[in-house]
C-alpha positions in Angstrom: -75.4 9.9 -15.3 -75.5 10.2 -18.9 -76.9 13.3 -20.4 -77.5 14.0 -24.1 -77.9 17.8 -24.4 -75.9 18.0 -27.9 -77.3 15.8 -30.7 -75.8 15.7 -34.0 -77.6 14.6 -37.0 -76.3 13.9 -40.2 -78.6 14.2 -43.3 -78.6 13.5 -47.1 -82.2 15.3 -47.4 -83.6 11.7 -48.1 -87.0 10.6 -46.6 -84.7 8.3 -44.1 -82.9 11.1 -42.9 -85.8 13.0 -42.5 -87.3 10.5 -40.4 -84.4 10.2 -38.3 -84.3 14.1 -37.9 -87.9 14.2 -36.7 -86.9 11.4 -34.1 -84.1 13.7 -33.0 -86.6 16.7 -32.6 -88.6 14.4 -30.3 -85.9 13.4 -28.5 -84.5 16.9 -28.0 -87.8 18.1 -26.7 -87.8 15.5 -24.0 -84.0 15.8 -23.0 -83.6 19.6 -23.6 -80.7 18.9 -25.9 -79.5 21.4 -28.9 -79.3 19.8 -32.5 -76.8 20.2 -35.0 -77.5 19.2 -38.5 -74.9 18.2 -41.0 -74.6 17.5 -45.0 -71.6 16.4 -46.3 -70.9 16.8 -49.9 -69.0 13.6 -50.7 -66.1 14.1 -52.9 -65.9 10.1 -53.3 -69.3 9.9 -55.2 -70.1 10.7 -58.6 -67.7 12.6 -60.6 -67.3 14.1 -64.1 -65.1 11.4 -65.6 -61.5 10.9 -66.1 -61.4 13.5 -69.1 -62.9 16.5 -66.9 -60.5 19.3 -66.3 -59.8 20.6 -62.8 -62.0 23.9 -63.5 -65.1 21.5 -64.8 -64.7 19.5 -61.5 -64.5 22.4 -59.6 -67.6 24.3 -61.2 -69.6 21.0 -60.6 -68.6 20.7 -57.1 -69.6 24.5 -56.6 -73.0 23.9 -57.9 -73.6 20.7 -55.9 -72.3 22.8 -52.7 -74.6 25.6 -53.6 -77.8 23.4 -53.7 -76.8 21.7 -50.6 -76.7 25.0 -48.7 -80.0 26.2 -49.8 -81.6 22.5 -48.9 -80.0 22.5 -45.5 -81.2 26.0 -45.0 -84.7 25.2 -45.8 -84.2 21.7 -44.2 -83.5 23.2 -40.5 -86.7 25.6 -40.9 -89.1 22.5 -40.9 -92.1 22.6 -38.5 -90.6 19.9 -36.3 -87.7 21.9 -35.5 -89.8 24.8 -33.9 -88.7 25.9 -30.6 -85.4 23.8 -30.8 -81.9 25.5 -31.0 -80.5 24.1 -34.0 -77.6 25.0 -36.1 -76.6 23.6 -39.8 -73.2 22.6 -41.1 -72.1 22.0 -44.7 -68.8 20.1 -45.4 -67.2 18.4 -48.2 -65.0 15.3 -48.0 -65.7 11.5 -47.1 -69.1 11.4 -45.3 -68.3 9.4 -42.4 -64.9 11.3 -41.4 -66.7 14.8 -41.7 -69.5 13.8 -39.6 -67.0 12.5 -37.0 -65.0 15.6 -37.2 -68.2 18.2 -36.8 -69.1 15.7 -33.9 -65.7 16.5 -32.2 -65.7 20.2 -32.9 -69.3 20.9 -31.5 -68.8 18.3 -28.5 -71.9 16.1 -29.4 -72.7 13.6 -26.8 -75.1 11.6 -29.2 -75.2 11.2 -33.1 -78.5 10.4 -34.5 -78.3 8.7 -37.9 -80.5 7.1 -40.6 -79.5 3.3 -41.5 -80.3 4.2 -45.2 -80.1 6.8 -47.6 -81.5 7.7 -50.9 -82.6 4.7 -53.3 -80.3 2.8 -55.3 -76.5 3.0 -54.8 -76.5 6.1 -52.5 -78.7 3.7 -50.0 -75.9 1.4 -49.8 -73.5 4.5 -49.5 -75.2 5.8 -46.7 -75.8 2.5 -45.0 -72.2 2.1 -45.0 -71.8 5.6 -43.2 -73.8 4.4 -40.4 -71.5 1.1 -40.2 -68.4 3.3 -39.9 -69.7 5.3 -37.3 -71.1 2.6 -35.2 -67.4 1.2 -35.2 -65.5 4.4 -34.7 -67.7 6.8 -32.9 -66.5 7.6 -29.4 -70.2 9.0 -28.6 -73.2 7.1 -28.5 -74.9 6.5 -32.0 -78.4 6.1 -32.4 -79.4 4.3 -35.6 -82.8 5.0 -37.1 -84.9 3.3 -39.5 -87.4 4.6 -41.9 -90.4 4.2 -39.5 -91.2 0.5 -40.0 -91.5 0.5 -36.2 -93.5 3.8 -35.6 -92.3 5.5 -32.4 -93.4 9.3 -33.2 -97.0 10.1 -32.9 -99.0 12.2 -35.3 -98.2 15.4 -32.6 -94.3 14.5 -33.2 -94.2 13.0 -29.5 -91.9 10.2 -28.8 -92.9 7.2 -27.2 -90.5 4.5 -25.9 -92.2 1.6 -23.8 -89.9 -1.2 -24.1 -86.2 -1.4 -23.9 -84.3 -4.3 -24.8 -80.8 -4.7 -23.5 -78.6 -7.5 -24.6 -76.2 -8.9 -22.1 -73.1 -11.3 -22.1 -72.3 -10.5 -18.7 -68.9 -8.3 -19.6 -68.0 -5.1 -18.5 -69.0 -3.7 -21.8 -72.3 -4.8 -21.5 -72.9 -3.8 -18.0 -72.0 -0.4 -19.1 -74.9 0.1 -20.9 -77.2 -0.5 -18.0 -77.0 2.9 -16.3 -78.3 4.7 -19.7 -81.0 2.1 -20.1 -82.3 2.5 -16.7 -81.9 6.6 -17.0 -83.9 6.3 -20.3 -86.6 3.9 -18.9 -87.3 6.4 -16.2 -87.4 9.3 -18.6 -89.9 7.5 -20.5 -91.5 5.4 -18.4 -90.4 2.3 -20.1 -89.8 -1.5 -19.0 -86.6 -3.2 -19.8 -85.6 -6.6 -20.8 -82.3 -7.9 -19.9 -81.7 -10.6 -22.6 -78.7 -13.3 -23.2 -78.3 -15.7 -26.1 -76.4 -18.7 -25.4 -74.6 -19.7 -28.9 -72.7 -23.0 -27.9 -72.6 -23.8 -31.6 -69.7 -21.5 -32.4 -68.2 -21.3 -28.9 -67.9 -25.2 -28.7 -67.7 -26.4 -32.2 -65.7 -29.4 -31.5 -67.7 -30.9 -28.9 -70.5 -33.4 -29.7 -74.1 -32.7 -30.0 -75.0 -33.9 -26.8 -72.3 -32.5 -24.9 -73.0 -29.0 -26.6 -76.8 -29.5 -25.4 -75.9 -30.2 -22.1 -73.5 -27.2 -21.9 -76.4 -25.2 -23.4 -78.7 -26.1 -20.7 -75.9 -25.3 -17.9 -75.0 -21.8 -19.7 -78.8 -20.8 -20.0 -79.5 -21.7 -16.3 -76.6 -19.7 -14.9 -77.3 -16.6 -17.6 -81.1 -16.8 -15.8 -79.5 -16.5 -12.4 -77.2 -13.5 -13.4 -80.2 -11.7 -15.3 -82.5 -12.3 -12.3 -79.7 -10.8 -10.0 -79.5 -7.7 -12.2 -83.0 -7.2 -12.6 -83.4 -7.1 -8.9 -81.1 -4.5 -8.5 -83.3 -2.1 -10.8 -85.2 -0.6 -8.5 -88.4 1.3 -9.6 -88.0 -0.1 -13.0 -90.4 -2.7 -14.6 -87.9 -5.4 -15.7 -88.1 -8.8 -17.2 -85.7 -11.3 -18.5 -85.1 -13.2 -21.5 -82.8 -16.4 -22.2 -82.6 -18.1 -25.4 -80.0 -20.7 -27.3 -79.3 -20.3 -30.9 -77.7 -17.4 -33.3 -77.8 -14.3 -31.0 -78.7 -11.8 -33.9 -81.6 -13.9 -35.0 -83.0 -14.7 -31.5 -82.8 -11.2 -30.4 -84.3 -10.0 -34.0 -87.3 -12.3 -33.2 -87.5 -11.1 -29.8 -87.7 -7.4 -30.9 -90.4 -7.8 -33.2 -92.6 -10.5 -31.1 -92.4 -8.0 -28.1 -92.6 -4.9 -30.2 -89.4 -3.0 -28.7 -89.0 0.2 -28.9 -85.3 0.6 -28.5 -82.1 -1.5 -28.1 -79.3 -0.7 -26.4 -75.8 -2.5 -27.2 -72.3 -2.1 -26.8 -70.2 -1.9 -29.7 -67.7 -4.4 -28.2 -67.8 -7.2 -25.9 -65.3 -9.4 -24.4 -61.6 -9.6 -25.4 -60.2 -11.5 -28.1 -62.6 -13.5 -30.5 -65.6 -13.0 -28.2 -65.1 -9.3 -28.4 -65.2 -9.5 -32.1 -68.4 -11.5 -32.1 -70.5 -9.2 -30.2 -69.3 -6.2 -32.6 -70.7 -8.3 -35.3 -73.9 -9.0 -33.6 -74.6 -5.3 -32.7 -74.0 -4.4 -36.5 -76.5 -7.3 -37.4 -79.0 -6.1 -35.2 -78.7 -2.3 -36.4 -79.2 -3.8 -40.0 -82.0 -6.3 -39.2 -83.8 -4.4 -36.2 -87.3 -2.7 -37.2 -86.9 -0.4 -34.1 -84.2 2.1 -33.2 -80.8 0.7 -31.9 -78.6 2.9 -29.5 -74.8 1.6 -29.5 -72.2 2.7 -26.9 -68.6 2.4 -27.4 -67.3 2.2 -23.7 -63.7 3.2 -22.6 -61.3 0.5 -23.2 
């Protein structure tokens, strides 16, 4: 059984990371976890120009760090953190690398990160930080959007009613099921098991009719497998969803149509080409989904 007892939250002090921190606080209240908050002064951003002296660069960096330290101290005293154990960390370096380093140092078992940061270029930069964490973090990463999908109540409580678990029937996708069941029981949520048949990519050399027949056959087999998995989830309301098409589009439509509250995905799928494909599907879902996405990197 997976227990989230130490949550790491990166912040850039934007409204996006503010919402992610509120989500983390609500999650911590339920799981009994402590929170470590990290802000990284990224040396790869901005700069004084090619003609600046090393002394000028150092003065500028010192000023940025001093300002960030004050903001971080104020940040961790906010109302939604009352009653929680929270520790701030200020680092200088490359953002994703430093976040991962802090996570290793404190023994974090969950990273909760905003998928976007400040407006303009920094928004794209913080999005790339999220991408890097998804690919390389050894602990689960929960990617949070700005509240396009509202899961937090006015009182700061967290409500998760519907969980979506995409499956490709590999060991990787099966590895998400214990955590999905645990969270479903903790929040009283239902689980939707989903599989999307994408014969357009897997069988490009086949004729349209052959692909159609294969699609129907694969969909039927997938439905049988999902029904079997669902029958083993005792005490949890479970349904299934099978579609044919582009996986990220079909899943995104399902997320919106069913008002899904949380998606749980592995960061890798089957070995070889399909292994890479599921990774790209995961990243696309993180970018397009309006609800939070929890990614897990299983042991190889």
